[in-house]
C-alpha positions in Angstrom: 11.6 12.9 -72.1 8.8 13.2 -74.7 6.6 15.1 -72.0 9.2 17.7 -71.7 9.4 18.1 -75.5 5.6 18.5 -75.6 5.3 20.9 -72.7 8.4 23.0 -73.0 7.1 25.3 -75.9 3.9 26.0 -74.0 5.9 26.9 -70.9 8.3 29.2 -72.8 5.4 31.0 -74.5 3.7 31.4 -71.1 7.0 32.8 -69.6 7.3 35.2 -72.5 3.7 36.2 -71.9 4.1 36.8 -68.3 7.4 38.8 -68.8 5.6 41.0 -71.5 2.7 41.6 -69.3 4.8 42.4 -66.3 6.8 44.9 -68.2 3.6 46.6 -69.4 2.1 46.8 -66.0 5.3 48.2 -64.5 5.3 50.9 -67.5 1.8 51.7 -66.6 2.4 52.2 -63.0 5.4 54.3 -63.6 3.6 56.5 -66.1 0.6 57.0 -63.6 3.2 58.0 -60.9 4.8 60.4 -63.2 1.5 61.9 -64.4 0.2 62.4 -60.6 3.7 64.0 -59.8 3.3 66.3 -63.0 -0.4 67.2 -62.0 0.5 67.8 -58.4 3.3 70.1 -59.4 1.1 72.0 -61.8 -1.6 72.4 -59.1 0.9 73.7 -56.7 2.2 76.2 -59.2 -1.3 77.4 -59.9 -2.4 77.6 -56.2 0.8 79.4 -55.0 0.1 82.7 -56.8 -3.4 82.8 -55.5 -2.3 82.2 -51.9 0.2 85.1 -51.9 -1.1 88.7 -51.8 -0.1 90.9 -54.8 2.6 93.3 -53.6 1.3 96.0 -56.0 -2.1 95.8 -54.5 -0.8 97.4 -51.2 0.3 100.6 -53.0 
């Protein structure tokens, strides 16, 4: 039992570190996906008017 008492604090701290790093990486991944989606939407909005001819230019 003394081995458990010695190793348990290190195991708990290691698990806490693992959960913290996992949540940080998941948040970073979600942020990168949201940023890529926002950038793609912004590019599609800026590219769309250039693709369509101006209706007033035909007059």
